[in-house]
C-alpha positions as CSV (number, residue, x, y, z in Angstrom):
1,M,-35.2,-17.9,1.1
2,A,-33.0,-19.3,3.9
3,F,-34.6,-17.1,6.7
4,D,-38.3,-16.5,7.4
5,S,-37.8,-12.9,8.3
6,F,-35.2,-10.1,8.5
7,Q,-35.1,-10.6,12.3
8,D,-34.1,-14.3,11.7
9,F,-31.5,-13.2,9.2
10,V,-29.9,-10.8,11.7
11,A,-30.0,-13.4,14.5
12,M,-28.3,-15.9,12.2
13,G,-29.8,-18.9,14.0
14,G,-28.1,-17.9,17.2
15,H,-24.7,-17.4,15.7
16,A,-25.0,-13.6,15.1
17,P,-22.2,-12.5,17.4
18,Y,-19.7,-14.7,15.5
19,V,-21.0,-14.1,12.0
20,W,-21.3,-10.3,12.3
21,A,-17.9,-10.1,14.2
22,A,-16.3,-12.0,11.3
23,W,-17.9,-9.6,8.8
24,A,-16.7,-6.6,10.8
25,V,-13.1,-7.9,11.1
26,T,-13.0,-8.7,7.4
27,L,-14.3,-5.3,6.3
28,A,-11.9,-3.5,8.8
29,L,-8.9,-5.4,7.3
30,L,-10.0,-4.7,3.8
31,A,-10.4,-1.0,4.6
32,G,-7.1,-0.9,6.4
33,S,-5.3,-2.6,3.5
34,G,-6.7,-0.1,1.1
35,L,-5.7,2.9,3.3
36,H,-2.2,1.4,3.8
37,A,-1.8,1.0,0.0
38,R,-2.9,4.6,-0.5
39,F,-0.5,6.0,2.1
40,E,2.4,3.9,0.7
41,H,1.6,5.1,-2.8
42,R,1.7,8.8,-1.7
43,R,4.9,8.2,0.2
44,T,6.5,6.6,-2.8
45,L,5.5,9.5,-5.0
46,R,6.9,12.0,-2.5
47,N,10.2,10.1,-2.3
48,L,10.5,9.9,-6.1
49,A,9.8,13.6,-6.4
50,R,12.4,14.4,-3.7
51,R,15.0,12.1,-5.5
52,V,14.3,13.8,-8.8
53,R,14.8,17.3,-7.3
54,R,18.0,16.1,-5.6
55,E,19.4,14.6,-8.8
56,R,18.5,17.7,-10.8
57,R,20.2,19.9,-8.2
58,L,23.4,17.7,-8.3
59,V,23.6,17.7,-12.1
60,G,22.9,21.5,-12.2
61,A,25.6,22.2,-9.6
62,T,28.3,20.3,-11.5
63,G,27.4,21.6,-15.0
64,G,25.9,18.3,-16.1
65,A,29.0,16.3,-15.5
66,A,27.9,14.6,-12.2
67,T,27.7,10.9,-11.9
68,I,24.6,9.9,-10.1
69,Q,24.9,6.7,-8.3
70,H,21.9,4.5,-7.5
71,E,21.6,3.6,-3.9
72,G,20.3,0.2,-4.6
73,G,18.0,-0.3,-1.6
74,G,18.4,-4.1,-1.7
75,H,15.9,-4.7,-4.5
76,T,16.4,-7.8,-6.4
77,N,15.2,-6.2,-9.7
78,D,18.2,-3.8,-9.9
79,S,20.1,-4.2,-13.1
80,E,23.3,-4.9,-11.3
81,T,21.9,-8.0,-9.5
82,Q,20.2,-9.6,-12.6
83,A,22.0,-12.3,-14.4
């Protein structure tokens, strides 16, 4: 074992403030990244549901003859922008 006792492990040979601060920052960033991904996923699902409701409403109001135009959004994977 690299340390003689748990106390030595916690002290990290005198470098404890730097080591444990680095661990804390790393864990905080990982948790923040996970939370951000979760919130973005929820927001995307809400936006898609809103869009589907709007498109259904538009098609229903015109008797099914409505032309629904895609807004694009600047994405490079849109079919119009692919070669």
